[in-house]
mmCIF file of the N, C-alpha and C atoms, coordinates in Angstrom:
data_MODEL
# 
_entry.id   MODEL 
# 
loop_
_atom_site.group_PDB 
_atom_site.id 
_atom_site.type_symbol 
_atom_site.label_atom_id 
_atom_site.label_alt_id 
_atom_site.label_comp_id 
_atom_site.label_asym_id 
_atom_site.label_entity_id 
_atom_site.label_seq_id 
_atom_site.pdbx_PDB_ins_code 
_atom_site.Cartn_x 
_atom_site.Cartn_y 
_atom_site.Cartn_z 
_atom_site.occupancy 
_atom_site.B_iso_or_equiv 
_atom_site.pdbx_formal_charge 
_atom_site.auth_seq_id 
_atom_site.auth_comp_id 
_atom_site.auth_asym_id 
_atom_site.auth_atom_id 
_atom_site.pdbx_PDB_model_num 
ATOM 1   N N  . MET A 1 1  ? 74.261 -53.874 29.147 1.00 0.00 ? 1  MET A N  1 
ATOM 2   C CA . MET A 1 1  ? 73.969 -54.364 27.343 1.00 0.00 ? 1  MET A CA 1 
ATOM 3   C C  . MET A 1 1  ? 72.203 -55.821 28.179 1.00 0.00 ? 1  MET A C  1 
ATOM 4   N N  . THR A 1 2  ? 71.290 -55.715 27.406 1.00 0.00 ? 2  THR A N  1 
ATOM 5   C CA . THR A 1 2  ? 70.827 -56.144 27.914 1.00 0.00 ? 2  THR A CA 1 
ATOM 6   C C  . THR A 1 2  ? 70.971 -57.655 26.721 1.00 0.00 ? 2  THR A C  1 
ATOM 7   N N  . SER A 1 3  ? 70.006 -58.675 27.725 1.00 0.00 ? 3  SER A N  1 
ATOM 8   C CA . SER A 1 3  ? 70.060 -60.073 27.088 1.00 0.00 ? 3  SER A CA 1 
ATOM 9   C C  . SER A 1 3  ? 68.898 -60.018 25.807 1.00 0.00 ? 3  SER A C  1 
ATOM 10  N N  . LYS A 1 4  ? 69.580 -61.203 25.320 1.00 0.00 ? 4  LYS A N  1 
ATOM 11  C CA . LYS A 1 4  ? 67.974 -61.159 24.340 1.00 0.00 ? 4  LYS A CA 1 
ATOM 12  C C  . LYS A 1 4  ? 67.411 -62.733 25.370 1.00 0.00 ? 4  LYS A C  1 
ATOM 13  N N  . LYS A 1 5  ? 65.766 -62.409 24.969 1.00 0.00 ? 5  LYS A N  1 
ATOM 14  C CA . LYS A 1 5  ? 64.682 -63.448 25.471 1.00 0.00 ? 5  LYS A CA 1 
ATOM 15  C C  . LYS A 1 5  ? 64.689 -64.840 24.187 1.00 0.00 ? 5  LYS A C  1 
ATOM 16  N N  . LYS A 1 6  ? 64.849 -65.417 25.098 1.00 0.00 ? 6  LYS A N  1 
ATOM 17  C CA . LYS A 1 6  ? 64.795 -66.944 24.416 1.00 0.00 ? 6  LYS A CA 1 
ATOM 18  C C  . LYS A 1 6  ? 63.511 -66.906 23.493 1.00 0.00 ? 6  LYS A C  1 
ATOM 19  N N  . ARG A 1 7  ? 63.005 -67.794 22.095 1.00 0.00 ? 7  ARG A N  1 
ATOM 20  C CA . ARG A 1 7  ? 61.873 -67.971 21.503 1.00 0.00 ? 7  ARG A CA 1 
ATOM 21  C C  . ARG A 1 7  ? 61.582 -68.874 22.032 1.00 0.00 ? 7  ARG A C  1 
ATOM 22  N N  . ILE A 1 8  ? 60.630 -68.974 22.327 1.00 0.00 ? 8  ILE A N  1 
ATOM 23  C CA . ILE A 1 8  ? 59.653 -70.344 22.971 1.00 0.00 ? 8  ILE A CA 1 
ATOM 24  C C  . ILE A 1 8  ? 58.850 -71.230 21.832 1.00 0.00 ? 8  ILE A C  1 
ATOM 25  N N  . ILE A 1 9  ? 59.182 -72.329 21.124 1.00 0.00 ? 9  ILE A N  1 
ATOM 26  C CA . ILE A 1 9  ? 58.436 -72.871 20.190 1.00 0.00 ? 9  ILE A CA 1 
ATOM 27  C C  . ILE A 1 9  ? 57.493 -73.661 21.052 1.00 0.00 ? 9  ILE A C  1 
ATOM 28  N N  . HIS A 1 10 ? 56.804 -73.488 20.647 1.00 0.00 ? 10 HIS A N  1 
ATOM 29  C CA . HIS A 1 10 ? 54.799 -74.514 21.274 1.00 0.00 ? 10 HIS A CA 1 
ATOM 30  C C  . HIS A 1 10 ? 54.702 -75.251 20.238 1.00 0.00 ? 10 HIS A C  1 
ATOM 31  N N  . SER A 1 11 ? 54.492 -76.541 20.783 1.00 0.00 ? 11 SER A N  1 
ATOM 32  C CA . SER A 1 11 ? 54.362 -77.459 20.421 1.00 0.00 ? 11 SER A CA 1 
ATOM 33  C C  . SER A 1 11 ? 52.568 -77.528 19.283 1.00 0.00 ? 11 SER A C  1 
ATOM 34  N N  . PRO A 1 12 ? 52.948 -78.532 18.634 1.00 0.00 ? 12 PRO A N  1 
ATOM 35  C CA . PRO A 1 12 ? 51.661 -78.368 17.244 1.00 0.00 ? 12 PRO A CA 1 
ATOM 36  C C  . PRO A 1 12 ? 50.346 -79.279 17.819 1.00 0.00 ? 12 PRO A C  1 
ATOM 37  N N  . GLU A 1 13 ? 50.667 -80.002 19.038 1.00 0.00 ? 13 GLU A N  1 
ATOM 38  C CA . GLU A 1 13 ? 49.396 -79.549 19.999 1.00 0.00 ? 13 GLU A CA 1 
ATOM 39  C C  . GLU A 1 13 ? 48.908 -78.633 21.088 1.00 0.00 ? 13 GLU A C  1 
ATOM 40  N N  . PHE A 1 14 ? 49.716 -77.739 21.138 1.00 0.00 ? 14 PHE A N  1 
ATOM 41  C CA . PHE A 1 14 ? 49.491 -76.556 21.816 1.00 0.00 ? 14 PHE A CA 1 
ATOM 42  C C  . PHE A 1 14 ? 49.070 -75.908 21.124 1.00 0.00 ? 14 PHE A C  1 
ATOM 43  N N  . LYS A 1 15 ? 49.599 -75.398 20.363 1.00 0.00 ? 15 LYS A N  1 
ATOM 44  C CA . LYS A 1 15 ? 48.974 -74.481 18.839 1.00 0.00 ? 15 LYS A CA 1 
ATOM 45  C C  . LYS A 1 15 ? 47.209 -75.120 19.038 1.00 0.00 ? 15 LYS A C  1 
ATOM 46  N N  . ALA A 1 16 ? 47.331 -76.777 18.490 1.00 0.00 ? 16 ALA A N  1 
ATOM 47  C CA . ALA A 1 16 ? 45.536 -76.824 18.110 1.00 0.00 ? 16 ALA A CA 1 
ATOM 48  C C  . ALA A 1 16 ? 44.865 -76.623 18.939 1.00 0.00 ? 16 ALA A C  1 
ATOM 49  N N  . GLU A 1 17 ? 45.591 -76.776 20.118 1.00 0.00 ? 17 GLU A N  1 
ATOM 50  C CA . GLU A 1 17 ? 44.193 -76.518 21.513 1.00 0.00 ? 17 GLU A CA 1 
ATOM 51  C C  . GLU A 1 17 ? 44.082 -75.640 22.023 1.00 0.00 ? 17 GLU A C  1 
ATOM 52  N N  . THR A 1 18 ? 45.012 -74.279 21.784 1.00 0.00 ? 18 THR A N  1 
ATOM 53  C CA . THR A 1 18 ? 44.868 -72.823 21.666 1.00 0.00 ? 18 THR A CA 1 
ATOM 54  C C  . THR A 1 18 ? 43.900 -72.270 20.836 1.00 0.00 ? 18 THR A C  1 
ATOM 55  N N  . LEU A 1 19 ? 43.999 -72.942 19.347 1.00 0.00 ? 19 LEU A N  1 
ATOM 56  C CA . LEU A 1 19 ? 42.897 -72.582 18.389 1.00 0.00 ? 19 LEU A CA 1 
ATOM 57  C C  . LEU A 1 19 ? 41.418 -73.259 18.314 1.00 0.00 ? 19 LEU A C  1 
ATOM 58  N N  . LYS A 1 20 ? 41.395 -74.319 18.992 1.00 0.00 ? 20 LYS A N  1 
ATOM 59  C CA . LYS A 1 20 ? 39.928 -74.483 20.069 1.00 0.00 ? 20 LYS A CA 1 
ATOM 60  C C  . LYS A 1 20 ? 39.421 -73.846 20.982 1.00 0.00 ? 20 LYS A C  1 
ATOM 61  N N  . LEU A 1 21 ? 40.764 -72.942 21.703 1.00 0.00 ? 21 LEU A N  1 
ATOM 62  C CA . LEU A 1 21 ? 40.372 -72.681 22.581 1.00 0.00 ? 21 LEU A CA 1 
ATOM 63  C C  . LEU A 1 21 ? 39.649 -71.503 22.447 1.00 0.00 ? 21 LEU A C  1 
ATOM 64  N N  . ALA A 1 22 ? 40.193 -70.665 21.055 1.00 0.00 ? 22 ALA A N  1 
ATOM 65  C CA . ALA A 1 22 ? 39.746 -69.488 20.782 1.00 0.00 ? 22 ALA A CA 1 
ATOM 66  C C  . ALA A 1 22 ? 39.067 -69.220 19.794 1.00 0.00 ? 22 ALA A C  1 
ATOM 67  N N  . GLU A 1 23 ? 38.030 -70.583 19.964 1.00 0.00 ? 23 GLU A N  1 
ATOM 68  C CA . GLU A 1 23 ? 37.251 -70.652 19.017 1.00 0.00 ? 23 GLU A CA 1 
ATOM 69  C C  . GLU A 1 23 ? 35.664 -70.290 20.081 1.00 0.00 ? 23 GLU A C  1 
ATOM 70  N N  . LYS A 1 24 ? 36.147 -71.321 20.964 1.00 0.00 ? 24 LYS A N  1 
ATOM 71  C CA . LYS A 1 24 ? 35.083 -71.164 21.925 1.00 0.00 ? 24 LYS A CA 1 
ATOM 72  C C  . LYS A 1 24 ? 34.973 -69.984 22.955 1.00 0.00 ? 24 LYS A C  1 
ATOM 73  N N  . VAL A 1 25 ? 35.773 -69.554 23.497 1.00 0.00 ? 25 VAL A N  1 
ATOM 74  C CA . VAL A 1 25 ? 36.109 -68.114 24.553 1.00 0.00 ? 25 VAL A CA 1 
ATOM 75  C C  . VAL A 1 25 ? 36.463 -66.517 23.443 1.00 0.00 ? 25 VAL A C  1 
ATOM 76  N N  . GLY A 1 26 ? 36.751 -66.673 22.200 1.00 0.00 ? 26 GLY A N  1 
ATOM 77  C CA . GLY A 1 26 ? 37.743 -65.990 21.790 1.00 0.00 ? 26 GLY A CA 1 
ATOM 78  C C  . GLY A 1 26 ? 39.149 -65.835 21.563 1.00 0.00 ? 26 GLY A C  1 
ATOM 79  N N  . VAL A 1 27 ? 39.863 -65.044 20.886 1.00 0.00 ? 27 VAL A N  1 
ATOM 80  C CA . VAL A 1 27 ? 40.988 -64.945 20.314 1.00 0.00 ? 27 VAL A CA 1 
ATOM 81  C C  . VAL A 1 27 ? 41.845 -63.854 21.530 1.00 0.00 ? 27 VAL A C  1 
ATOM 82  N N  . ALA A 1 28 ? 40.786 -63.047 22.118 1.00 0.00 ? 28 ALA A N  1 
ATOM 83  C CA . ALA A 1 28 ? 41.271 -62.095 22.793 1.00 0.00 ? 28 ALA A CA 1 
ATOM 84  C C  . ALA A 1 28 ? 41.808 -62.973 24.224 1.00 0.00 ? 28 ALA A C  1 
ATOM 85  N N  . THR A 1 29 ? 40.451 -63.398 24.816 1.00 0.00 ? 29 THR A N  1 
ATOM 86  C CA . THR A 1 29 ? 40.266 -64.210 26.094 1.00 0.00 ? 29 THR A CA 1 
ATOM 87  C C  . THR A 1 29 ? 41.442 -65.209 26.082 1.00 0.00 ? 29 THR A C  1 
ATOM 88  N N  . ALA A 1 30 ? 41.610 -65.909 24.887 1.00 0.00 ? 30 ALA A N  1 
ATOM 89  C CA . ALA A 1 30 ? 42.130 -67.335 24.961 1.00 0.00 ? 30 ALA A CA 1 
ATOM 90  C C  . ALA A 1 30 ? 44.073 -66.638 25.250 1.00 0.00 ? 30 ALA A C  1 
ATOM 91  N N  . ALA A 1 31 ? 44.714 -65.901 23.658 1.00 0.00 ? 31 ALA A N  1 
ATOM 92  C CA . ALA A 1 31 ? 45.256 -64.805 24.309 1.00 0.00 ? 31 ALA A CA 1 
ATOM 93  C C  . ALA A 1 31 ? 46.077 -64.566 26.319 1.00 0.00 ? 31 ALA A C  1 
ATOM 94  N N  . ARG A 1 32 ? 44.807 -63.837 26.495 1.00 0.00 ? 32 ARG A N  1 
ATOM 95  C CA . ARG A 1 32 ? 44.903 -63.578 27.590 1.00 0.00 ? 32 ARG A CA 1 
ATOM 96  C C  . ARG A 1 32 ? 45.152 -64.573 29.124 1.00 0.00 ? 32 ARG A C  1 
ATOM 97  N N  . GLN A 1 33 ? 44.609 -65.515 28.917 1.00 0.00 ? 33 GLN A N  1 
ATOM 98  C CA . GLN A 1 33 ? 44.536 -66.921 29.667 1.00 0.00 ? 33 GLN A CA 1 
ATOM 99  C C  . GLN A 1 33 ? 46.103 -67.836 29.897 1.00 0.00 ? 33 GLN A C  1 
ATOM 100 N N  . LEU A 1 34 ? 46.243 -67.758 28.269 1.00 0.00 ? 34 LEU A N  1 
ATOM 101 C CA . LEU A 1 34 ? 47.664 -68.372 27.847 1.00 0.00 ? 34 LEU A CA 1 
ATOM 102 C C  . LEU A 1 34 ? 48.939 -67.806 28.290 1.00 0.00 ? 34 LEU A C  1 
ATOM 103 N N  . SER A 1 35 ? 48.607 -66.506 28.323 1.00 0.00 ? 35 SER A N  1 
ATOM 104 C CA . SER A 1 35 ? 49.632 -65.438 28.469 1.00 0.00 ? 35 SER A CA 1 
ATOM 105 C C  . SER A 1 35 ? 50.446 -65.391 26.631 1.00 0.00 ? 35 SER A C  1 
ATOM 106 N N  . LEU A 1 36 ? 49.481 -65.411 26.122 1.00 0.00 ? 36 LEU A N  1 
ATOM 107 C CA . LEU A 1 36 ? 50.140 -65.328 24.604 1.00 0.00 ? 36 LEU A CA 1 
ATOM 108 C C  . LEU A 1 36 ? 49.916 -63.885 24.235 1.00 0.00 ? 36 LEU A C  1 
ATOM 109 N N  . HIS A 1 37 ? 50.409 -63.193 22.501 1.00 0.00 ? 37 HIS A N  1 
ATOM 110 C CA . HIS A 1 37 ? 49.940 -62.365 22.044 1.00 0.00 ? 37 HIS A CA 1 
ATOM 111 C C  . HIS A 1 37 ? 48.964 -63.160 21.217 1.00 0.00 ? 37 HIS A C  1 
ATOM 112 N N  . GLU A 1 38 ? 47.963 -62.151 20.908 1.00 0.00 ? 38 GLU A N  1 
ATOM 113 C CA . GLU A 1 38 ? 46.774 -62.251 20.072 1.00 0.00 ? 38 GLU A CA 1 
ATOM 114 C C  . GLU A 1 38 ? 47.673 -62.686 18.423 1.00 0.00 ? 38 GLU A C  1 
ATOM 115 N N  . SER A 1 39 ? 48.486 -61.875 18.538 1.00 0.00 ? 39 SER A N  1 
ATOM 116 C CA . SER A 1 39 ? 48.489 -62.384 16.608 1.00 0.00 ? 39 SER A CA 1 
ATOM 117 C C  . SER A 1 39 ? 49.688 -63.260 16.603 1.00 0.00 ? 39 SER A C  1 
ATOM 118 N N  . GLN A 1 40 ? 49.785 -63.700 17.853 1.00 0.00 ? 40 GLN A N  1 
ATOM 119 C CA . GLN A 1 40 ? 50.510 -65.520 17.845 1.00 0.00 ? 40 GLN A CA 1 
ATOM 120 C C  . GLN A 1 40 ? 49.310 -66.650 17.491 1.00 0.00 ? 40 GLN A C  1 
ATOM 121 N N  . ILE A 1 41 ? 48.018 -66.592 18.070 1.00 0.00 ? 41 ILE A N  1 
ATOM 122 C CA . ILE A 1 41 ? 47.314 -67.376 17.499 1.00 0.00 ? 41 ILE A CA 1 
ATOM 123 C C  . ILE A 1 41 ? 46.575 -66.506 16.000 1.00 0.00 ? 41 ILE A C  1 
ATOM 124 N N  . TYR A 1 42 ? 46.805 -65.695 16.114 1.00 0.00 ? 42 TYR A N  1 
ATOM 125 C CA . TYR A 1 42 ? 45.864 -65.688 14.368 1.00 0.00 ? 42 TYR A CA 1 
ATOM 126 C C  . TYR A 1 42 ? 47.103 -65.971 13.091 1.00 0.00 ? 42 TYR A C  1 
ATOM 127 N N  . GLY A 1 43 ? 48.534 -65.474 13.962 1.00 0.00 ? 43 GLY A N  1 
ATOM 128 C CA . GLY A 1 43 ? 48.864 -66.037 12.966 1.00 0.00 ? 43 GLY A CA 1 
ATOM 129 C C  . GLY A 1 43 ? 49.175 -68.087 12.897 1.00 0.00 ? 43 GLY A C  1 
ATOM 130 N N  . TRP A 1 44 ? 48.817 -68.303 13.548 1.00 0.00 ? 44 TRP A N  1 
ATOM 131 C CA . TRP A 1 44 ? 48.634 -70.267 14.163 1.00 0.00 ? 44 TRP A CA 1 
ATOM 132 C C  . TRP A 1 44 ? 47.184 -70.242 13.283 1.00 0.00 ? 44 TRP A C  1 
ATOM 133 N N  . ARG A 1 45 ? 46.241 -69.672 13.497 1.00 0.00 ? 45 ARG A N  1 
ATOM 134 C CA . ARG A 1 45 ? 44.756 -69.664 12.843 1.00 0.00 ? 45 ARG A CA 1 
ATOM 135 C C  . ARG A 1 45 ? 45.240 -70.033 11.465 1.00 0.00 ? 45 ARG A C  1 
ATOM 136 N N  . LYS A 1 46 ? 46.137 -68.473 10.894 1.00 0.00 ? 46 LYS A N  1 
ATOM 137 C CA . LYS A 1 46 ? 46.221 -68.419 9.303  1.00 0.00 ? 46 LYS A CA 1 
ATOM 138 C C  . LYS A 1 46 ? 46.826 -69.686 8.747  1.00 0.00 ? 46 LYS A C  1 
ATOM 139 N N  . ALA A 1 47 ? 48.248 -69.915 9.340  1.00 0.00 ? 47 ALA A N  1 
ATOM 140 C CA . ALA A 1 47 ? 48.976 -71.325 8.663  1.00 0.00 ? 47 ALA A CA 1 
ATOM 141 C C  . ALA A 1 47 ? 48.208 -72.790 8.984  1.00 0.00 ? 47 ALA A C  1 
ATOM 142 N N  . THR A 1 48 ? 47.373 -72.568 9.995  1.00 0.00 ? 48 THR A N  1 
ATOM 143 C CA . THR A 1 48 ? 46.105 -73.806 9.873  1.00 0.00 ? 48 THR A CA 1 
ATOM 144 C C  . THR A 1 48 ? 45.516 -73.922 9.118  1.00 0.00 ? 48 THR A C  1 
ATOM 145 N N  . LYS A 1 49 ? 45.054 -72.603 8.340  1.00 0.00 ? 49 LYS A N  1 
ATOM 146 C CA . LYS A 1 49 ? 44.031 -72.748 7.509  1.00 0.00 ? 49 LYS A CA 1 
ATOM 147 C C  . LYS A 1 49 ? 45.097 -73.259 5.418  1.00 0.00 ? 49 LYS A C  1 
ATOM 148 N N  . LYS A 1 50 ? 45.942 -72.353 5.584  1.00 0.00 ? 50 LYS A N  1 
ATOM 149 C CA . LYS A 1 50 ? 46.629 -72.989 4.493  1.00 0.00 ? 50 LYS A CA 1 
ATOM 150 C C  . LYS A 1 50 ? 47.401 -73.610 4.429  1.00 0.00 ? 50 LYS A C  1 
ATOM 151 N N  . ASN A 1 51 ? 47.112 -74.380 5.611  1.00 0.00 ? 51 ASN A N  1 
ATOM 152 C CA . ASN A 1 51 ? 47.754 -75.640 5.602  1.00 0.00 ? 51 ASN A CA 1 
ATOM 153 C C  . ASN A 1 51 ? 47.141 -76.712 5.934  1.00 0.00 ? 51 ASN A C  1 
ATOM 154 N N  . SER A 1 52 ? 45.852 -76.874 5.053  1.00 0.00 ? 52 SER A N  1 
ATOM 155 C CA . SER A 1 52 ? 44.927 -77.594 5.178  1.00 0.00 ? 52 SER A CA 1 
ATOM 156 C C  . SER A 1 52 ? 44.724 -78.922 4.692  1.00 0.00 ? 52 SER A C  1 
ATOM 157 N N  . ASN A 1 53 ? 46.359 -79.216 4.508  1.00 0.00 ? 53 ASN A N  1 
ATOM 158 C CA . ASN A 1 53 ? 46.277 -80.786 4.193  1.00 0.00 ? 53 ASN A CA 1 
ATOM 159 C C  . ASN A 1 53 ? 46.329 -81.594 5.345  1.00 0.00 ? 53 ASN A C  1 
ATOM 160 N N  . ILE A 1 54 ? 46.232 -81.533 6.546  1.00 0.00 ? 54 ILE A N  1 
ATOM 161 C CA . ILE A 1 54 ? 45.594 -82.276 7.214  1.00 0.00 ? 54 ILE A CA 1 
ATOM 162 C C  . ILE A 1 54 ? 44.104 -81.975 8.027  1.00 0.00 ? 54 ILE A C  1 
ATOM 163 N N  . SER A 1 55 ? 43.699 -82.800 7.818  1.00 0.00 ? 55 SER A N  1 
ATOM 164 C CA . SER A 1 55 ? 42.286 -83.393 7.799  1.00 0.00 ? 55 SER A CA 1 
ATOM 165 C C  . SER A 1 55 ? 42.188 -82.144 9.485  1.00 0.00 ? 55 SER A C  1 
ATOM 166 N N  . GLN A 1 56 ? 40.503 -82.353 9.593  1.00 0.00 ? 56 GLN A N  1 
ATOM 167 C CA . GLN A 1 56 ? 40.012 -81.829 10.537 1.00 0.00 ? 56 GLN A CA 1 
ATOM 168 C C  . GLN A 1 56 ? 40.212 -82.501 11.958 1.00 0.00 ? 56 GLN A C  1 
ATOM 169 N N  . ARG A 1 57 ? 39.947 -84.087 11.399 1.00 0.00 ? 57 ARG A N  1 
ATOM 170 C CA . ARG A 1 57 ? 39.858 -85.464 12.183 1.00 0.00 ? 57 ARG A CA 1 
ATOM 171 C C  . ARG A 1 57 ? 40.920 -86.019 13.000 1.00 0.00 ? 57 ARG A C  1 
ATOM 172 N N  . GLU A 1 58 ? 42.451 -85.752 11.893 1.00 0.00 ? 58 GLU A N  1 
ATOM 173 C CA . GLU A 1 58 ? 43.757 -85.591 12.529 1.00 0.00 ? 58 GLU A CA 1 
ATOM 174 C C  . GLU A 1 58 ? 44.113 -84.139 13.081 1.00 0.00 ? 58 GLU A C  1 
ATOM 175 N N  . GLN A 1 59 ? 43.385 -83.062 13.693 1.00 0.00 ? 59 GLN A N  1 
ATOM 176 C CA . GLN A 1 59 ? 43.878 -82.191 14.624 1.00 0.00 ? 59 GLN A CA 1 
ATOM 177 C C  . GLN A 1 59 ? 43.412 -82.598 15.606 1.00 0.00 ? 59 GLN A C  1 
ATOM 178 N N  . GLU A 1 60 ? 42.130 -83.117 15.563 1.00 0.00 ? 60 GLU A N  1 
ATOM 179 C CA . GLU A 1 60 ? 41.356 -82.777 17.019 1.00 0.00 ? 60 GLU A CA 1 
ATOM 180 C C  . GLU A 1 60 ? 42.039 -84.790 17.275 1.00 0.00 ? 60 GLU A C  1 
ATOM 181 N N  . LEU A 1 61 ? 42.177 -85.691 16.908 1.00 0.00 ? 61 LEU A N  1 
ATOM 182 C CA . LEU A 1 61 ? 43.033 -87.078 17.254 1.00 0.00 ? 61 LEU A CA 1 
ATOM 183 C C  . LEU A 1 61 ? 44.690 -86.232 18.335 1.00 0.00 ? 61 LEU A C  1 
ATOM 184 N N  . ALA A 1 62 ? 45.263 -85.155 17.189 1.00 0.00 ? 62 ALA A N  1 
ATOM 185 C CA . ALA A 1 62 ? 46.899 -84.721 18.345 1.00 0.00 ? 62 ALA A CA 1 
ATOM 186 C C  . ALA A 1 62 ? 46.092 -83.951 19.328 1.00 0.00 ? 62 ALA A C  1 
ATOM 187 N N  . VAL A 1 63 ? 45.089 -83.024 19.392 1.00 0.00 ? 63 VAL A N  1 
ATOM 188 C CA . VAL A 1 63 ? 44.921 -82.868 20.524 1.00 0.00 ? 63 VAL A CA 1 
ATOM 189 C C  . VAL A 1 63 ? 44.578 -83.749 21.676 1.00 0.00 ? 63 VAL A C  1 
ATOM 190 N N  . GLU A 1 64 ? 43.911 -84.960 21.231 1.00 0.00 ? 64 GLU A N  1 
ATOM 191 C CA . GLU A 1 64 ? 43.165 -85.724 22.190 1.00 0.00 ? 64 GLU A CA 1 
ATOM 192 C C  . GLU A 1 64 ? 44.753 -86.479 22.634 1.00 0.00 ? 64 GLU A C  1 
ATOM 193 N N  . ILE A 1 65 ? 45.142 -86.695 22.181 1.00 0.00 ? 65 ILE A N  1 
ATOM 194 C CA . ILE A 1 65 ? 46.641 -87.435 21.569 1.00 0.00 ? 65 ILE A CA 1 
ATOM 195 C C  . ILE A 1 65 ? 47.070 -87.218 23.603 1.00 0.00 ? 65 ILE A C  1 
ATOM 196 N N  . ALA A 1 66 ? 47.510 -85.617 22.781 1.00 0.00 ? 66 ALA A N  1 
ATOM 197 C CA . ALA A 1 66 ? 48.055 -84.547 24.075 1.00 0.00 ? 66 ALA A CA 1 
ATOM 198 C C  . ALA A 1 66 ? 48.263 -84.540 25.307 1.00 0.00 ? 66 ALA A C  1 
ATOM 199 N N  . LYS A 1 67 ? 46.590 -84.611 25.566 1.00 0.00 ? 67 LYS A N  1 
ATOM 200 C CA . LYS A 1 67 ? 45.706 -84.522 26.341 1.00 0.00 ? 67 LYS A CA 1 
ATOM 201 C C  . LYS A 1 67 ? 45.808 -85.992 27.553 1.00 0.00 ? 67 LYS A C  1 
ATOM 202 N N  . LEU A 1 68 ? 46.244 -87.178 26.479 1.00 0.00 ? 68 LEU A N  1 
ATOM 203 C CA . LEU A 1 68 ? 46.325 -88.321 26.942 1.00 0.00 ? 68 LEU A CA 1 
ATOM 204 C C  . LEU A 1 68 ? 48.238 -88.681 27.636 1.00 0.00 ? 68 LEU A C  1 
ATOM 205 N N  . LYS A 1 69 ? 48.671 -87.973 26.996 1.00 0.00 ? 69 LYS A N  1 
ATOM 206 C CA . LYS A 1 69 ? 50.068 -88.178 27.310 1.00 0.00 ? 69 LYS A CA 1 
ATOM 207 C C  . LYS A 1 69 ? 50.166 -86.853 28.437 1.00 0.00 ? 69 LYS A C  1 
ATOM 208 N N  . ARG A 1 70 ? 49.538 -85.827 29.157 1.00 0.00 ? 70 ARG A N  1 
ATOM 209 C CA . ARG A 1 70 ? 49.665 -84.640 29.657 1.00 0.00 ? 70 ARG A CA 1 
ATOM 210 C C  . ARG A 1 70 ? 48.876 -85.875 31.531 1.00 0.00 ? 70 ARG A C  1 
ATOM 211 N N  . GLN A 1 71 ? 47.865 -86.456 30.895 1.00 0.00 ? 71 GLN A N  1 
ATOM 212 C CA . GLN A 1 71 ? 47.457 -88.051 31.781 1.00 0.00 ? 71 GLN A CA 1 
ATOM 213 C C  . GLN A 1 71 ? 48.287 -88.719 32.480 1.00 0.00 ? 71 GLN A C  1 
ATOM 214 N N  . LEU A 1 72 ? 49.036 -89.477 31.641 1.00 0.00 ? 72 LEU A N  1 
ATOM 215 C CA . LEU A 1 72 ? 50.090 -90.679 31.874 1.00 0.00 ? 72 LEU A CA 1 
ATOM 216 C C  . LEU A 1 72 ? 51.287 -89.651 32.590 1.00 0.00 ? 72 LEU A C  1 
ATOM 217 N N  . ALA A 1 73 ? 51.777 -88.556 32.442 1.00 0.00 ? 73 ALA A N  1 
ATOM 218 C CA . ALA A 1 73 ? 52.729 -87.468 33.024 1.00 0.00 ? 73 ALA A CA 1 
ATOM 219 C C  . ALA A 1 73 ? 52.181 -86.878 34.605 1.00 0.00 ? 73 ALA A C  1 
ATOM 220 N N  . GLU A 1 74 ? 51.117 -87.363 34.288 1.00 0.00 ? 74 GLU A N  1 
ATOM 221 C CA . GLU A 1 74 ? 50.490 -86.665 35.869 1.00 0.00 ? 74 GLU A CA 1 
ATOM 222 C C  . GLU A 1 74 ? 50.691 -88.382 37.200 1.00 0.00 ? 74 GLU A C  1 
ATOM 223 N N  . GLN A 1 75 ? 50.328 -89.503 36.618 1.00 0.00 ? 75 GLN A N  1 
ATOM 224 C CA . GLN A 1 75 ? 50.313 -90.250 36.905 1.00 0.00 ? 75 GLN A CA 1 
ATOM 225 C C  . GLN A 1 75 ? 51.734 -91.057 37.760 1.00 0.00 ? 75 GLN A C  1 
# 
């Protein structure tokens, strides 16, 4: 019997950073770099466009907050 793989739940900050990276280098390259499936990134992009209630500025702030939290954790 094989065991089921556990789903990984990515944070909104990770998704926002991934989408930003995909805009810069392309979806395929971003997926390879982050060990994700391209379809995940396309799905996140579609969901982001659908849920456009969050402004671009709020998304940028979420990314910045995530980076700052990582920097604090490294100290």
